[in-house]
C-alpha positions in Angstrom: -2.7 -29.1 -6.4 -3.6 -28.2 -3.4 -6.7 -26.2 -2.7 -6.0 -23.1 -0.6 -8.0 -22.1 2.2 -10.6 -19.1 2.1 -10.9 -16.6 5.4 -14.0 -15.7 6.1 -15.7 -13.5 9.0 -13.3 -13.8 12.1 -11.7 -17.2 11.0 -7.6 -17.8 11.5 -5.3 -18.5 9.1 -4.4 -21.7 8.2 -0.4 -23.4 9.5 2.0 -22.0 6.8 3.3 -25.3 6.7 0.1 -25.6 4.7 1.1 -22.9 2.0 1.5 -24.3 -1.6 5.1 -25.0 -3.3 3.4 -23.0 -6.4 2.8 -20.8 -6.8 5.3 -20.5 -3.7 4.0 -19.4 -0.9 0.0 -18.7 -1.8 -1.4 -19.9 1.9 -4.9 -18.2 1.5 -7.7 -15.8 -0.2 -10.5 -13.6 1.1 -10.8 -12.0 4.1 -9.9 -8.1 4.2 -7.1 -6.3 5.3 -8.4 -4.8 8.9 -5.7 -3.3 10.9 -6.9 -7.0 13.0 -6.1 -9.1 10.1 -2.7 -7.5 9.0 -1.5 -7.4 12.5 -2.4 -11.4 12.7 -0.7 -11.9 9.3 2.2 -10.2 10.4 2.3 -12.2 13.8 1.9 -15.5 12.5 4.6 -14.5 9.0 2.2 -13.8 6.5 1.5 -10.8 4.2 -0.5 -9.7 1.5 0.2 -9.8 -2.4 -2.6 -9.1 -4.9 -3.7 -7.5 -8.0 -5.8 -4.6 -6.9 -8.8 -7.1 -9.7 -8.2 -9.7 -7.6 -9.5 -11.3 -4.0 -7.1 -10.5 -0.8 -4.2 -13.1 -1.0 -2.3 -14.6 1.5 1.5 -15.5 1.4 4.4 -17.2 2.9 7.1 -18.5 1.1 9.9 -20.8 2.0 12.6 -20.8 2.5 12.1 -16.6 3.1 14.6 -13.7 1.7 15.2 -11.8 5.1 18.1 -9.2 5.4 19.9 -9.4 8.9 21.2 -5.8 9.9 24.5 -6.6 10.2 24.5 -8.3 6.6 23.7 -5.2 5.2 26.0 -4.7 1.8 27.8 -1.0 1.6 29.8 -0.6 -1.6 32.4 2.3 -1.8 30.4 4.3 -4.0 27.7 4.1 -1.9 29.6 4.9 1.2 30.8 7.9 -0.2 27.6 9.6 -0.9 26.6 8.5 2.8 29.5 10.5 4.4 29.0 13.3 1.5 25.6 13.7 3.6 23.7 15.1 0.3 20.5 14.9 1.8 18.0 14.9 4.3 17.1 12.1 6.4 13.7 11.8 7.9 11.0 9.4 9.3 7.3 8.9 9.2 6.2 12.5 7.8 5.2 11.7 4.7 4.1 8.2 4.8 1.4 8.4 2.5 3.2 10.0 0.1 5.8 7.4 -0.1 4.1 4.8 -0.7 2.4 6.7 -2.8 5.8 6.9 -4.8 6.3 2.9 -4.4 3.0 2.3 -6.3 4.1 4.1 -8.7 4.1 2.8 -12.6 8.1 1.4 -12.9 9.4 0.8 -16.5 6.7 1.3 -18.0 4.9 -2.1 -16.5 1.0 -0.7 -16.3 -0.1 -0.9 -13.2 1.2 -2.2 -9.5 0.2 -4.2 -6.4 -0.3 -1.0 -3.8 -3.6 -0.5 -4.3 -6.0 2.3 -3.1 -7.4 -0.2 -0.9 -3.6 -0.8 0.9 -3.1 2.4 0.8 -5.7 3.2 3.3 -4.7 -0.6 5.7 -1.7 0.4 5.8 -2.0 4.5 6.3 -4.6 3.1 9.1 -1.5 0.6 10.3 1.1 3.4 10.0 -1.6 6.0 12.6 -1.2 3.1 14.9 2.7 3.7 15.2 3.1 -0.5 13.4 3.7 0.6 10.0 6.9 3.6 9.2 8.3 5.3 6.6 11.8 6.2 6.0 12.7 9.3 3.3 15.1 10.3 1.9 14.8 14.6 0.7 17.2 16.3 -1.7 16.5 19.8 -2.1 13.5 20.1 -0.8 11.9 17.2 -2.2 11.1 13.3 -1.6 14.0 11.8 -3.8 13.5 8.5 -2.4 12.5 5.8 0.7 10.9 2.4 2.1 8.1 1.7 4.4 7.4 -1.2 5.9 6.2 -3.0 9.2 7.3 -3.1 13.3 6.4 -5.4 15.3 8.4 -6.5 18.2 12.0 -5.7 17.3 10.9 -7.4 14.0 10.5 -5.1 10.7 9.3 -5.8 7.6 10.2 -4.3 4.5 7.3 -3.8 2.2 8.5 -1.4 -0.6 11.0 1.0 -2.0 11.6 3.4 -4.8 14.2 6.1 -5.8 13.8 9.5 -7.9 17.6 9.7 -7.7 20.2 8.1 -7.6 20.7 5.8 -4.7 18.3 7.3 -2.6 16.1 3.7 -1.8 20.0 2.2 -1.6 20.3 5.5 1.2 17.2 4.8 3.3 18.1 1.4 3.4 21.5 1.9 4.7 20.0 4.5 7.2 17.4 1.7 8.3 19.6 -0.9 8.3 22.1 1.0 11.4 19.4 2.1 13.0 17.8 -1.4 12.9 20.8 -2.5 14.4 21.5 -0.1 17.2 18.5 -1.1 18.4 18.8 -4.6 18.3 16.4 -5.6 15.2 18.0 -8.4 14.4 15.9 -9.3 11.0 14.5 -7.3 7.8 11.3 -9.2 5.7 12.6 -8.7 2.5 9.8 -11.6 1.5 10.9 -13.0 -1.9 14.1 -13.5 -3.9 15.6 -11.1 -6.3 18.9 -10.4 -7.5 18.9 -6.9 -6.1 18.3 -7.6 -2.2 21.0 -10.1 -2.9 23.7 -7.7 -4.0 23.2 -5.7 -0.7 23.1 -9.1 1.5 19.8 -10.0 1.7 19.6 -14.2 1.8 17.0 -17.3 2.0 16.7 -19.1 5.6 14.2 -22.0 6.0 10.4 -20.7 6.8 10.4 -22.7 10.2 14.0 -21.0 10.9 12.4 -17.5 9.8 9.3 -18.3 11.7 11.1 -19.7 15.4 12.8 -16.4 14.9 9.9 -14.2 14.2 7.5 -15.5 17.9 11.0 -14.5 19.7 11.4 -10.9 18.1 7.7 -9.9 18.0 7.4 -10.1 21.6 10.4 -8.0 21.9 9.7 -4.4 23.6 8.6 -2.0 20.5 10.8 1.2 20.0 7.9 3.5 20.3 9.8 6.9 18.5 11.2 6.2 15.3 13.7 9.0 15.1 17.0 8.3 13.3 20.5 9.4 14.2 20.7 11.4 11.6 24.6 11.4 11.8 24.7 7.5 11.5 27.4 7.4 8.5 29.3 10.5 9.2 
C-alpha cells in the first residue's frame, strides 16, 4: 500500500492525484485546522475527516459525490411541505447550534467526527464569512438544518440534521434553490450515500470535480447570505 503524506508546519498539500485508492481518497495526515489550512484544502478539493482521538486526516476521493443545484429532486410530498410553509427559514443565526446538532449521536451511535476541535475551527471560518448554516425553525425551536463552506460560487456541504420530519430536506431544498439563483454550479457532497443519491446527487470523476472547482472558486462571492423565504410559494 502506498504511504500517505505527513503534513508539517506550512508545507502544502500533495497533489490530489496521489490519494490512496483504499481507503478511497485518503491523501495526508497531520497539520492543523487553522483557517488558512482549511481554506487551502477546500481550494484544492480536499477536506478533513477524522475521529476525535486520531490525527487529522485529509481526503480527496475519486469519484466525488456532488449535487448540481438544478438536479435536486423534490418529491411530491416534500413540495407540499414547502408550499404549506409551516416553518421559518433562517441563515447564519445559529451556526454553532447547527454544528452541535449535527454532532449529536444518531441511531444509537456512540460518537461523531464533529469534535470540539472541528466546531472551533468552523466557527472561526463562519466569523470570517466562509462557513454558513441553513436553519429550519418550527414553533420557535431549531428543527433541522445544515452547514457548509462557500468559496466563490462553490458550496461544500458538510453535515445536516433533523429533529422533525423532513427538516433537513427542507433546508437542502432552500439551499439548492437559492444557490441556483446565485449561479452556484455545484455542491460538494464528499461521499456517496443512498440518501444523497435519492435527492439527485451523483458521482463525477475527481479530475472533473477539480476542474469545475477551479473555475467556481474564482467567481465573485455572495457577501450577504439572505434566502428568499417565498422561494416555493
